[in-house]
N, C-alpha and C positions, 0 to 999 in steps of 0.2 A: 504493501499500500503508500501511496505516496502522495505530497501533498504539492503544492508549485515546486517546481524544481529550483534548484538555488542558481543563484547569477552567473551567470558563465561569458568570459566575452564572446563579442559577435565573431571575431575570427577564429576561435576554437570552435563555436560551435555548429552543427551538421546542417549540412546546405537544406535539409530537407525543414531543422529547426528555425533557419533563418528566413525561408520565404512562407513561414505558417502565416496564413493570414490572423491578421488581427481585428477586422470587421468583415462583418456580408459583404461589403462592396468588392472585397477582396478574394473572396471565394471564387476560382476557377472551377465551373463543372457544376452540376447539382442545379442546375435553374430548375427543372421540373419540380423541385421541392423549395428553394430560396427565390424563385425569381417572384417578383411583384405577384402581390393577391394567391401565392402557391402556399401550401400547407404551413410548411417551416415557417416560413419567412412570418405568416401569420401569427405563429405562436409566438415568436421572438418580439414581434409587435404587442403582443397583446400586455406586456409586464407581468403575466402570470406563467412560470416553469410548468412543466406536467411532466410525468415519469414518461420515457420512448426508450425505443428499441430501434436503434440504427441497422440496417440490414444492409451490407452491399460487399464486395469483393475489397482484397487489399488495397492499398493504397487510394479511398476515394474519397478521402476526407471523415471519416466518422469520428476520429478522437477531434480535431479539427472543429467541426460543429458543437462539440459537448464543451469543449472548452470558452467556444466565443458565447455558447449558450450562459454559461457560466458569468463572464463578462457583462452581458449583457442584462443580465438580474442582479451582477454584485454579488455573487452567491461564495461561498468557499466552496473549493473543487477539490474533491477527494476521491483519487483515482485506486483502482483494486483491480489488478492484473487476474484473472481465473488462471494462466496457466501457472502464475507464480505463487497464490493467494489460497487460503481459504477461510473456517469460519473465524479465526482470529482476528484477521483483517477485516471481517464484518464487525465484529464485536466494537475493534478500535476506532473504525470508521462512525458505527454509533455512538461510541465514547465523543468522538471528537462533536459530532452535529450537536449532543445532549450539551457539551458545555456552552456551545455556542448560540444555542438557546437559552441556557440557564443564563450567563449572563445579559440576554438581554432583556430578561423577567427581573433581573435584581439592578437593569440603570432604572436612575432618577426621572427619565422620561415615560418609562414602562413603552415606548414605542421597540415596533417589532425588530428584531435582530436581525444578522444578515441571514440569509437562507443557505442551506448548504444542498450541494449535489452532489453525488455519489457515482462515479462514473465507473462501469466495470466492463475492462475489455475484454474481450473473446467471452462475453458472457455463457456460450454455451456448454465451456467447459466444467463449468460449478455443477454441480449433482442436483438432484431435484430437492434435496434436505437443507444444500449451501443458499439454492436460489428462493427456498421457502422461507429462509431465514430474512429476507429482508420485508418480505411482506407486513408485517405489523407497523413498522416505522415508515413503507410506503402508503399504508392507511390512515396512519395517525398526522401522516404532513410532516414527518420528523427531517424527511430529507426527499429529496425530487430523486428518482431512481433514472440513471444513462446507461441502456447497456449497449455495447456495439459486437457486431457479430457477423464472421463470412459464412455461417452455415443459415439453412430456413428457421426461423422462430418454431414454424408451428411444429417442428419436430425435437428443437433442440431448447425451450424454453417452456418450463413448466405453465401448464394453462391458468393457473391463478395470478402468477405473475403477468402473462401473456395478456390476462381480459384488463390490468389494471394500468397497463401501458400502450402507447400510440406506437405504431412499427411504420417507420418511414423505409422506404428502399432506396437504396443510393445506387446507382451507374456506374460502370465503368468510364472514367474517362476518353473524350472522343478525340480522335489523330489532332484535332484544331485547339483543344483544350489543354493537351499534353505539349503541343508546338507552343502553346502561351507561357505555359512555365518554362519553358527553356529560355523564351526570351525575357523573361524576368531574371532568370540567373543571370543571362549576361548583360541584364542593366546595372546589376550592381557589383559586375566585374567578375563573379564565379568562375566563370569558363570562355574559354576563348570563341570567336567566330566558327560557327558549321555550314559546311557546305550543304545544299538541298538536301542531295542523294544520302550523307552521312545524317542528316536529320530525320529522315524519313524512316530509316532504316532505325534509328534510335526508340520513335516514336512507336514503329510497329513491335523492339523488342517489351518496351513498357508496358504494353497491352492492355492499356486503359488504367494501368496502377503509379500515380505520381510517385509514391515512395522510392520504387524502383526505378522510375527515371532519373530520380534524385539522387539518388544513389549512385547509378551511372555515371551521371553527370559529376559527379566529385572525382569518380575514377579518373575519368579524362582528364578532368582540370590538373589533375596532378602528374599524370602522365604527359601533359601537355609543357606544364609548366618543366618540367625536367629536361626537354627535348626543347625548348624555346621553340615552341608550335606557334605558328601567328593562327592559322585554320585546321579543323577539325574536317578533316576529307574521309571520304567512304574507304577508302586502301588502308588507310593509317588506320580507323576504329575497328576496322576486321582483324588486321594485324597486333592491335591493344588486347581487345578482347575476345577474340578466336572465337572460340566455344560456345561463351557466353551469350553473342548475337545468334539474332534468328537466322537459320538455313535458308528459308525461303521468304519472300514478302507477304506477310499476311494480310491476305484481302488482298493481294496482286494476282497477277496470271499466275504463276508456280503455285501457290496456295491451289486454286482451285483447278489446275491442272493434276497436283498430289491429290485431292479428293478425287477427283476423275480417276486417278489411276487404281484407288484404294476400292472405289463401286465397280468397278469393270471386273476388278481382281475376283471380286466375291459372285458377283454375278457370274462370270468364268469357271468358279469351284476351285479357283485355287490356292488352296490355305498359304502356303509359302507365301506368294504374292502379298497376299490380304494382308498378312500379318507384319511383312517388310515395308509395305506402305502405311498402315496405322502407325509403326514405330517413328517412321519419318516422320510423321507427322506428331507427333508427342514430344519426341526428340528436337523437332523443332521450334516447338512452344504452342502447338494448338491447342485449345481448351479444350481441355477433354471432355465436358460436358457438350460443348457442340460437336466432339465423335458420336458422344452416345447417341444425339440426338440421329447423327447421319446412320448408325448402324440400326436404329428404331426404322428409318426412312425404308433401308434395304432390304429390313426384312418383311416389311407390306409391299414395297414393289416387286422386289425380284423373288418373295421365298414364298408369300403367301400362303394360299390353304394346302398349299404341296406341302408344307411342315409347321402347324399352327403354333407348335411350340417355338420355332423361332421369334416370334414378337417376345413372348414370355420370356423368353432370353434376353432380349436385347434389352427390354423394361427391368429385368432386374439386374443385369448390367450396370445400367444407368442409374440405380437405386444404393447399388453396393457402391458404386464410386461415390454419391452422395453421402454413403456414410463412412467411410473409408478416406476418401481423399489421395492426394499422390503423397507417395509412388505407389502404395497398398494398393488402392480401386481398380487403377490399370491395367491391373492382372486380368480383371473380370471382364473389360475390355477386349483386350488380348484372346480370353477364351470365349467370349460371343462372338469377335469378327473371324474365329478360327470355324465357330458351330455354323456361321452362317456359311460358309465358302462350301463346307461340304454336304449343306443340307440341298433337298431334292429344289429345283427351282420351277416357280410360274408365277409369269404374269398376268395370268387370267384376270383376276381379280381386279388388276391395275386397268388392264386396257377394257373390260365391262365397266368400271366407273367412269373412264374417259368416254366411253363411246355413250353411257347413258348420261351423263353432261352435256354433251355436243348436243344428242337429241332432243333433251328439254331445251338448251335455249335456242334451238332452232323452231319448235313447233310451238304452238300459242297453250295455253292450258286445257286440259281435256280435262270434263269433270267428271269426279268420282262416280262409278256406276253406283244404281239403289242398291245393290242388294250389300254393296260393301260401306254404305253409309251407317253412320251412329244412328241410334235412336232414341236418346233418354228422356224424350218426352212423349205424353200421347198424339200430341198435333204431328209430329215426326211419323209415330207409326200410323198414321191415318193417312202420310202422304207417300207412305210404302219405302220408309227409310228400313233399309234393313232384312225387307220382305225377301223371302226365298233363301236367305243366306243360309249356308249350309255348314254348319259347325264342325270341324274335321277331325277331333275328337272322337266325336261318334261314328265315325266313318270307320269301315274297315281298313285296319293298318293306319290309323291315324292319318288318312289321306280321302280328299273328295275327290273321287276322279270325276274329270271332266268340268273341275267347277275352273271360272276363270276369275281373275284379280289386276289385272288389266284392264284401262279405262275403253269404253266399248268401242267395238271398231279397230283396235289398235292390234295389228298382226304380231305374235311374237317376236320380238327384235331379237332374242336369243346374245345379249348381251356378253353372257356369261360363260363361255366356252375354256372347260378343266380341262389340263392336260393330262398325259397318262405318265404322271412322274407321281412318287410319294404318295399322300394321303386323296389328291385330286385323283387317283385312279379308282377308288373307293368312288369319291364323290360323283365321277362319271357314270360310275356301273350304276348308282342309284337315279341319278337322273334319269339313266336310259331308262329303268324300270318304270318312274313315275310316268315317263310318256306315252310310253306301251299301255300303262292302263288307261290313261288319258283317251289312246286312240281308239282299244277297245269300247269302253264307255260311249266315245261318238259313233262307232259302227252299230253298238246294240240300241 
């Protein structure tokens, strides 16, 4: 647990600390929360602090916003790290808040004293009982609770605490935001000039994380000073930072070429190539959550009902990564991509979806046949809504042979054409059997 940090000479402060905003107007990014009329801006302007949870990736300003809130309300600011702290730190924070409150009550004026804000970094690291320790003090108003987390609060923060705190979702900083931070660092003379190609690479490497960007800029500044370099070039940047740099331009052509190679390797049933391209992307800095989403897409587009377990495998891999993070969770993604590669392939549902979508766009709105309409009122029944509908469960084999379910006058479009692979072999056989029963019913 810590209170305000001791005074440190500006020259010896980390760059991230030297550039930390002191007013809302200096904050770069998060304008969906801090812009005029936005939720957090309104909270700052209300004059009344409230407990909240700041949820977002690393380096997006969670600690900065908490400190600015303390400044805005002239509050005592107590920091607890859930990684290093425990119940003892919570108890000490409560005692400090009570001390400030008691001092105010004893003052001659009787005026309310300073508020206290308790900021818990990485709050998801606290277990349920540790999180519960805050509840009575948040309820009593002894202090305002602010938690910061990189994990989904729905899963990692207990419901009692969650119900007492507003949740604000912070977004990764945009490339324009990060470029603005570089400009601020240059303005105070912390880093030399940087050519555009090198700047683009730095911004891609930072991947929305201001802290990562600033730490890298500090490393560059030291190296550039040692070599008396007037400008940071892309070539020099790669030489100095080497493996730390992105292996491809995130968001650029090489990024999409690589994800294309991965998708086509899975579709082509090559587990080695699939694993290679997955690891190339992860090693190059691709967000594993993005990779998990791509695997889910592959499971639905290229495997489909040939092996419905593939989709469950992809969803499970995404959930495992959310639980474990890197690097442990990446093994689940690797397991998934190998399974997808060796699974039987079918794009039958994907093609059926696209054909149905195109037909609906092309045609007008066809009315629902009377026998398929719902009839919750007597008037609807009198108008023949639902009349002559055959309840399939009451028919032989649970199938109403000869019944029609498409709009009147519409020929069977045959959108779904299962392939002779995997489970779709059995699905195709079942559909053939049902069609034969329909045809026999028509002949009779």
